[in-house]
DSSP file (Angstrom, degrees, kcal/mol; ACC not computed):
  #  RESIDUE AA STRUCTURE BP1 BP2  ACC     N-H-->O    O-->H-N    N-H-->O    O-->H-N    TCO  KAPPA ALPHA  PHI   PSI    X-CA   Y-CA   Z-CA
    1    1 A M              0   0    0      0, 0.0    14,-3.2     0, 0.0     2,-0.5   0.000 360.0 360.0 360.0 151.5   23.1   20.3   13.7
    2    2 A Y  E     -A   14   0A   0     12,-0.2    12,-0.2     2,-0.0    14,-0.0  -0.971 360.0-173.3-124.3 127.7   20.7   17.9   12.1
    3    3 A F  E     -A   13   0A   0     10,-3.4    10,-2.4    -2,-0.5     0, 0.0  -0.910  24.5-139.4-117.0 101.1   17.2   17.3   13.4
    4    4 A P        -     0   0    0      0, 0.0     2,-0.5     0, 0.0     8,-0.1  -0.225   4.9-135.4 -64.4 142.9   15.6   14.5   11.5
    5    5 A S        -     0   0    0      5,-0.1     7,-0.1     1,-0.1     5,-0.0  -0.844   9.7-165.1 -92.6 131.1   12.0   14.6   10.4
    6    6 A Y        +     0   0    0     -2,-0.5    -1,-0.1     5,-0.1     5,-0.1   0.295  65.8  95.5-100.4  12.2   10.1   11.4   11.0
    7    7 A D    >   -     0   0    0      4,-0.1     3,-1.3     3,-0.1    -2,-0.1  -0.893  68.9-149.1 -97.9 123.6    7.3   12.5    8.8
    8    8 A P  T 3  S+     0   0    0      0, 0.0    -1,-0.1     0, 0.0    27,-0.0   0.622  95.3  55.9 -70.4 -10.1    7.8   11.1    5.3
    9    9 A Y  T 3  S+     0   0    0      2,-0.1    26,-2.2    25,-0.1     2,-0.3   0.492 103.2  57.7 -96.7  -7.0    6.1   14.2    3.8
   10   10 A K  B <  S-C   34   0B   0     -3,-1.3    24,-0.2    24,-0.3    -5,-0.1  -0.883  78.2-119.9-123.2 156.0    8.3   16.9    5.4
   11   11 A G        -     0   0    0     22,-2.8    -4,-0.1    -2,-0.3     2,-0.1  -0.255  34.8 -95.5 -81.4 174.4   11.9   17.6    5.3
   12   12 A S        -     0   0    0     -7,-0.1     2,-0.5    20,-0.1    21,-0.2  -0.467  32.1-112.3 -89.3 165.2   14.4   17.7    8.2
   13   13 A L  E     -A    3   0A   0    -10,-2.4   -10,-3.4    -2,-0.1     2,-0.4  -0.875  32.6-169.8-101.2 128.5   15.5   20.7   10.2
   14   14 A I  E     -AB   2  30A   0     16,-0.8    16,-1.7    -2,-0.5     2,-0.5  -0.958  10.3-159.8-119.2 132.3   19.2   21.7    9.7
   15   15 A E  E     - B   0  29A   0    -14,-3.2     2,-0.6    -2,-0.4    14,-0.2  -0.960  11.1-161.3-108.9 118.5   21.1   24.2   11.8
   16   16 A I        -     0   0    0     12,-1.3     2,-0.5    -2,-0.5    -2,-0.0  -0.883   3.9-166.6-107.3 126.0   24.2   25.6   10.1
   17   17 A V        -     0   0    0     -2,-0.6     2,-0.6     9,-0.0    11,-0.0  -0.939   0.5-167.5-111.2 126.0   26.9   27.3   12.2
   18   18 A D        -     0   0    0     -2,-0.5     3,-0.5     1,-0.1     8,-0.1  -0.956   5.5-172.0-112.6 114.7   29.5   29.2   10.3
   19   19 A F  S    S+     0   0    0     -2,-0.6    -1,-0.1     1,-0.2     4,-0.1   0.598  79.1  64.9 -87.0  -8.2   32.4   30.1   12.5
   20   20 A D  S    S+     0   0    0      2,-0.1    -1,-0.2     0, 0.0    -2,-0.0   0.695  97.3  59.5 -86.9 -17.6   34.0   32.4    9.9
   21   21 A Q  S    S-     0   0    0     -3,-0.5    -3,-0.1     1,-0.1     5,-0.1  -0.733  93.1 -94.1-109.3 158.9   31.3   35.0    9.7
   22   22 A P    >   -     0   0    0      0, 0.0     3,-1.6     0, 0.0     4,-0.5  -0.264  40.1-108.0 -64.8 157.9   29.8   37.3   12.3
   23   23 A E  G >  S+     0   0    0      1,-0.3     3,-0.8     2,-0.2    -5,-0.0   0.784 115.0  60.4 -56.4 -31.3   26.7   36.1   14.2
   24   24 A S  G 3  S+     0   0    0      1,-0.2    -1,-0.3     3,-0.0    -3,-0.0   0.648 103.5  50.6 -78.0 -14.3   24.4   38.6   12.4
   25   25 A L  G <  S+     0   0    0     -3,-1.6     2,-0.4     2,-0.1    -1,-0.2   0.450  85.2 107.6 -99.0  -4.0   25.1   37.1    8.9
   26   26 A I    <   -     0   0    0     -3,-0.8     2,-1.0    -4,-0.5    -9,-0.0  -0.633  61.2-148.2 -85.2 130.8   24.5   33.6    9.7
   27   27 A N        -     0   0    0     -2,-0.4   -11,-0.4     1,-0.2    -2,-0.1  -0.825  20.9-170.2 -87.0 104.7   21.4   31.9    8.3
   28   28 A K        +     0   0    0     -2,-1.0   -12,-1.3   -13,-0.1     2,-0.4   0.785  51.8  21.9 -76.7 -28.7   20.8   29.5   11.2
   29   29 A T  E     -B   15   0A   0    -14,-0.2     2,-0.5   -16,-0.0   -14,-0.2  -0.971  51.2-144.2-143.8 155.3   18.1   27.2   10.0
   30   30 A F  E     -B   14   0A   0    -16,-1.7   -16,-0.8    -2,-0.4     3,-0.1  -0.984  37.8-131.8-108.8 121.4   16.4   25.7    7.0
   31   31 A W        -     0   0    0     -2,-0.5     2,-0.1     1,-0.2   -19,-0.1  -0.286  33.0 -82.0 -73.1 157.7   12.7   25.3    7.9
   32   32 A E        -     0   0    0    -21,-0.1     2,-0.4   -22,-0.1    -1,-0.2  -0.371  48.1-162.2 -61.2 136.4   10.9   22.1    7.2
   33   33 A Q        -     0   0    0    -21,-0.2   -22,-2.8    -3,-0.1     2,-0.4  -0.933  19.2-119.4-119.8 142.2    9.7   21.9    3.6
   34   34 A E  B     -C   10   0B   0     -2,-0.4     2,-0.3   -24,-0.2   -24,-0.3  -0.680  28.9-131.1 -81.4 134.8    7.0   19.6    2.4
   35   35 A L        -     0   0    0    -26,-2.2     2,-0.8    -2,-0.4    -1,-0.0  -0.628  12.4-127.1 -85.1 145.8    8.2   17.3   -0.2
   36   36 A T        -     0   0    0     -2,-0.3     2,-0.6     2,-0.0    -1,-0.0  -0.826  26.0-167.0 -95.5 115.9    6.3   16.9   -3.4
   37   37 A I        -     0   0    0     -2,-0.8     2,-0.5   -28,-0.1   -28,-0.0  -0.909   6.8-151.7-106.2 122.6    5.6   13.2   -3.9
   38   38 A Q        -     0   0    0     -2,-0.6     2,-0.6     2,-0.0    -2,-0.0  -0.821   8.2-141.8 -92.4 125.9    4.4   12.2   -7.4
   39   39 A K        -     0   0    0     -2,-0.5     2,-0.7     2,-0.0    -2,-0.0  -0.807  14.2-159.1 -88.9 122.9    2.2    9.2   -7.6
   40   40 A V        -     0   0    0     -2,-0.6     2,-0.8     2,-0.0    -2,-0.0  -0.913   1.3-157.7-104.8 114.7    3.0    7.2  -10.7
   41   41 A S        -     0   0    0     -2,-0.7     2,-0.6     2,-0.0    -2,-0.0  -0.832  13.5-179.2 -97.8 109.8    0.2    5.0  -11.7
   42   42 A V        -     0   0    0     -2,-0.8     2,-0.4    44,-0.1    -2,-0.0  -0.946  13.1-153.2-113.7 116.2    1.7    2.2  -13.8
   43   43 A F        -     0   0    0     -2,-0.6     2,-0.5    42,-0.1    44,-0.1  -0.690   9.6-170.9 -84.6 133.5   -1.0   -0.3  -15.1
   44   44 A S        -     0   0    0     -2,-0.4    44,-0.2    42,-0.2    -2,-0.0  -0.994  27.7-117.1-127.2 130.4    0.1   -3.8  -15.9
   45   45 A A        -     0   0    0     -2,-0.5    28,-0.0     1,-0.1    32,-0.0  -0.331  33.8-117.1 -65.8 139.5   -2.3   -6.1  -17.6
   46   46 A P        -     0   0    0      0, 0.0     2,-0.2     0, 0.0    -1,-0.1  -0.263  21.7-113.0 -72.2 161.4   -3.4   -9.1  -15.6
   47   47 A K     >  -     0   0    0      1,-0.1     4,-1.9    -2,-0.0     3,-0.3  -0.556  29.9-112.0 -82.3 158.4   -2.7  -12.7  -16.5
   48   48 A L  H  > S+     0   0    0      1,-0.2     4,-2.6    -2,-0.2     5,-0.2   0.900 117.3  56.9 -60.2 -40.6   -5.7  -14.9  -17.3
   49   49 A Y  H  > S+     0   0    0      1,-0.2     4,-2.3     2,-0.2    -1,-0.2   0.866 104.5  52.9 -60.2 -36.9   -5.2  -16.9  -14.2
   50   50 A E  H  > S+     0   0    0     -3,-0.3     4,-2.5     2,-0.2    -1,-0.2   0.929 111.0  45.6 -62.2 -45.5   -5.5  -13.8  -12.0
   51   51 A V  H  X S+     0   0    0     -4,-1.9     4,-2.5     2,-0.2    -2,-0.2   0.933 112.4  51.8 -64.7 -44.2   -8.8  -12.8  -13.6
   52   52 A E  H  X S+     0   0    0     -4,-2.6     4,-2.6     1,-0.2    -1,-0.2   0.895 110.6  47.5 -54.5 -48.1  -10.0  -16.4  -13.3
   53   53 A L  H  X S+     0   0    0     -4,-2.3     4,-2.2     2,-0.2    -1,-0.2   0.900 110.2  53.3 -63.6 -44.3   -9.2  -16.4   -9.6
   54   54 A Y  H  X S+     0   0    0     -4,-2.5     4,-0.6     1,-0.2    -2,-0.2   0.925 114.2  40.7 -57.6 -47.6  -10.8  -13.0   -9.1
   55   55 A F  H ><>S+     0   0    0     -4,-2.5     5,-1.9     1,-0.2     3,-0.6   0.886 113.5  53.8 -73.6 -34.2  -14.1  -14.2  -10.6
   56   56 A N  H ><5S+     0   0    0     -4,-2.6     3,-1.7     1,-0.2    -1,-0.2   0.844 102.6  58.1 -64.8 -36.2  -13.9  -17.7   -8.9
   57   57 A E  H 3<5S+     0   0    0     -4,-2.2    -1,-0.2     1,-0.3    -2,-0.2   0.733 107.3  48.8 -66.3 -19.0  -13.5  -15.9   -5.5
   58   58 A R  T <<5S-     0   0    0     -3,-0.6    -1,-0.3    -4,-0.6    -2,-0.2   0.131 122.0-109.3-107.6  21.1  -16.8  -14.3   -6.2
   59   59 A D  T < 5S+     0   0    0     -3,-1.7    -3,-0.2     1,-0.2    -2,-0.1   0.866  72.7 138.8  53.9  48.4  -18.5  -17.6   -7.2
   60   60 A L      < -     0   0    0     -5,-1.9    -1,-0.2    -8,-0.2    -2,-0.1  -0.904  57.8 -99.1-117.7 144.1  -18.7  -16.6  -10.8
   61   61 A P    >>  -     0   0    0      0, 0.0     4,-1.3     0, 0.0     3,-1.0  -0.260  22.6-123.6 -67.9 152.5  -17.9  -19.1  -13.7
   62   62 A S  H 3> S+     0   0    0      1,-0.2     4,-2.5     2,-0.2     5,-0.2   0.778 109.4  68.0 -65.6 -25.9  -14.6  -19.1  -15.4
   63   63 A A  H 3> S+     0   0    0      2,-0.2     4,-2.1     1,-0.2    -1,-0.2   0.861  98.8  50.4 -58.1 -36.5  -16.3  -18.6  -18.7
   64   64 A Q  H <> S+     0   0    0     -3,-1.0     4,-2.7     2,-0.2    -1,-0.2   0.898 109.2  50.8 -65.5 -43.1  -17.3  -15.1  -17.5
   65   65 A A  H  X S+     0   0    0     -4,-1.3     4,-3.0     2,-0.2    -2,-0.2   0.907 110.0  50.6 -63.5 -41.6  -13.7  -14.4  -16.6
   66   66 A H  H  X S+     0   0    0     -4,-2.5     4,-3.0     2,-0.2     5,-0.2   0.916 110.3  49.6 -58.4 -46.1  -12.6  -15.6  -20.1
   67   67 A E  H  X S+     0   0    0     -4,-2.1     4,-2.4     2,-0.2    -2,-0.2   0.937 112.7  46.3 -59.7 -48.8  -15.1  -13.3  -21.6
   68   68 A F  H  X S+     0   0    0     -4,-2.7     4,-2.4     1,-0.2     5,-0.3   0.938 115.1  47.0 -58.7 -52.0  -13.9  -10.3  -19.5
   69   69 A Y  H  X S+     0   0    0     -4,-3.0     4,-2.4     1,-0.2     5,-0.2   0.921 113.2  47.6 -61.8 -44.3  -10.3  -11.0  -20.3
   70   70 A S  H  X S+     0   0    0     -4,-3.0     4,-1.7    -5,-0.2    -1,-0.2   0.898 112.1  51.0 -66.8 -37.7  -10.8  -11.5  -24.1
   71   71 A F  H  X S+     0   0    0     -4,-2.4     4,-1.0    -5,-0.2     3,-0.2   0.978 116.3  38.3 -67.5 -52.8  -12.9   -8.3  -24.3
   72   72 A Y  H  <>S+     0   0    0     -4,-2.4     5,-3.2     1,-0.2     6,-0.4   0.817 112.8  56.3 -71.3 -29.9  -10.4   -6.1  -22.5
   73   73 A D  H ><5S+     0   0    0     -4,-2.4     3,-0.9    -5,-0.3    -1,-0.2   0.855 105.9  52.1 -67.0 -34.2   -7.3   -7.7  -24.1
   74   74 A S  H 3<5S+     0   0    0     -4,-1.7    -1,-0.2    -3,-0.2    -2,-0.2   0.742 109.4  50.1 -66.1 -26.5   -8.8   -6.9  -27.5
   75   75 A Q  T 3<5S-     0   0    0     -4,-1.0     3,-0.5    -5,-0.1    -1,-0.2   0.366 117.0-114.6 -94.5   4.4   -9.2   -3.4  -26.4
   76   76 A N  T < 5 -     0   0    0     -3,-0.9    -3,-0.2     1,-0.2    -2,-0.1   0.823  68.4 -64.7  63.5  34.8   -5.5   -3.2  -25.2
   77   77 A W  S   <S+     0   0    0     -5,-3.2     8,-1.9     1,-0.2     2,-0.3   0.859 100.4 140.5  56.5  41.0   -6.9   -2.8  -21.6
   78   78 A K  B     -D   84   0C   0     -3,-0.5     6,-0.2    -6,-0.4    -1,-0.2  -0.821  51.3-117.6-108.6 155.8   -8.4    0.6  -22.4
   79   79 A L    >   -     0   0    0      4,-2.9     3,-2.3    -2,-0.3    -1,-0.1  -0.255  40.4 -91.4 -81.6 173.0  -11.8    1.9  -21.2
   80   80 A S  T 3  S+     0   0    0      1,-0.3    -1,-0.1     2,-0.1    -2,-0.0   0.790 126.6  53.1 -64.3 -25.2  -14.6    2.7  -23.5
   81   81 A Y  T 3  S-     0   0    0      2,-0.1    -1,-0.3     1,-0.0    -2,-0.0   0.295 122.9-100.8 -93.1  12.6  -13.5    6.3  -23.8
   82   82 A G  S <  S+     0   0    0     -3,-2.3     2,-0.3     1,-0.3    -2,-0.1   0.434  78.7 132.3  90.1  -1.9   -9.9    5.4  -24.8
   83   83 A K        -     0   0    0      1,-0.1    -4,-2.9    -5,-0.0    -1,-0.3  -0.672  63.7-111.6 -86.1 138.5   -8.2    5.9  -21.5
   84   84 A L  B     -D   78   0C   0     -2,-0.3    -6,-0.2    -6,-0.2    -7,-0.1  -0.483  41.8-113.8 -66.5 134.8   -5.9    3.2  -20.2
   85   85 A M        -     0   0    0     -8,-1.9     3,-0.2    -2,-0.2    -1,-0.1  -0.365  17.1-154.6 -74.4 151.8   -7.5    1.7  -17.1
   86   86 A N  S    S+     0   0    0      1,-0.3     2,-0.4    -2,-0.1   -42,-0.2   0.804  81.8  22.8 -88.2 -41.5   -5.9    2.1  -13.7
   87   87 A S     >  -     0   0    0      1,-0.1     4,-1.6   -44,-0.1    -1,-0.3  -0.946  53.6-165.3-141.8 114.9   -7.3   -1.0  -12.1
   88   88 A W  H  > S+     0   0    0     -2,-0.4     4,-2.4     1,-0.2     5,-0.1   0.810  93.8  62.2 -66.4 -28.8   -8.6   -4.1  -13.8
   89   89 A Q  H  > S+     0   0    0      2,-0.2     4,-2.5     1,-0.2    -1,-0.2   0.895 101.8  50.5 -65.0 -38.6  -10.3   -5.2  -10.6
   90   90 A A  H  > S+     0   0    0     -3,-0.3     4,-2.2     2,-0.2    -1,-0.2   0.916 111.5  49.0 -65.4 -41.5  -12.5   -2.0  -10.7
   91   91 A A  H  X S+     0   0    0     -4,-1.6     4,-2.1     1,-0.2    -2,-0.2   0.891 110.5  51.3 -61.8 -36.1  -13.4   -2.9  -14.4
   92   92 A A  H  X S+     0   0    0     -4,-2.4     4,-3.0     2,-0.2    -2,-0.2   0.909 108.7  50.4 -68.4 -42.1  -14.1   -6.5  -13.3
   93   93 A R  H  X S+     0   0    0     -4,-2.5     4,-2.5     1,-0.2    -1,-0.2   0.908 112.6  46.6 -64.1 -38.1  -16.4   -5.3  -10.5
   94   94 A N  H  X S+     0   0    0     -4,-2.2     4,-2.1     2,-0.2    -1,-0.2   0.878 112.1  51.2 -70.9 -33.6  -18.3   -3.0  -13.0
   95   95 A W  H  X S+     0   0    0     -4,-2.1     4,-2.2    -5,-0.2    -2,-0.2   0.909 112.1  46.8 -62.9 -44.3  -18.4   -6.0  -15.5
   96   96 A I  H  X S+     0   0    0     -4,-3.0     4,-2.8     1,-0.2     5,-0.2   0.934 110.9  52.5 -67.6 -43.6  -19.9   -8.3  -12.8
   97   97 A Y  H  X S+     0   0    0     -4,-2.5     4,-2.3    -5,-0.2    -2,-0.2   0.925 111.5  45.4 -55.2 -46.2  -22.4   -5.6  -11.8
   98   98 A K  H  X S+     0   0    0     -4,-2.1     4,-2.3     2,-0.2    -1,-0.2   0.882 110.7  53.6 -69.9 -34.5  -23.7   -5.1  -15.3
   99   99 A E  H  X S+     0   0    0     -4,-2.2     4,-1.1     1,-0.2    -1,-0.2   0.948 113.8  42.6 -62.4 -46.9  -23.9   -8.9  -15.9
  100  100 A K  H  < S+     0   0    0     -4,-2.8     3,-0.2     1,-0.2    -2,-0.2   0.866 113.5  51.7 -68.0 -34.7  -26.0   -9.3  -12.8
  101  101 A K  H  < S+     0   0    0     -4,-2.3    -1,-0.2    -5,-0.2    -2,-0.2   0.874 110.5  49.0 -66.0 -40.3  -28.1   -6.3  -13.6
  102  102 A G  H  <        0   0    0     -4,-2.3    -1,-0.2     1,-0.2    -2,-0.2   0.691 360.0 360.0 -74.4 -19.9  -28.7   -7.6  -17.1
  103  103 A S     <        0   0    0     -4,-1.1    -1,-0.2    -3,-0.2    -2,-0.2   0.459 360.0 360.0 -81.3 360.0  -29.8  -11.1  -15.9
């Protein structure tokens, strides 16, 4: 018998009946097992228009968006310590914060 699990992180319950072996030797069930889900973080560099839109939505000039884009594009979208960034939006928020703080 098959008892589906509606939880995406757990497996389903299966009952196996083997009619060829005596009742004492039958392994009746497989218990629910948690699935290991690996999160794969794949960064894709934004297009210039996406960065401009992000900055314009925050009432910031396009020139600042171009400056941000040019800087990180020249760095191959890596952070200051050499690690590839996960989210360009987070880097943009930090950039904006530093620009406002410096003004």
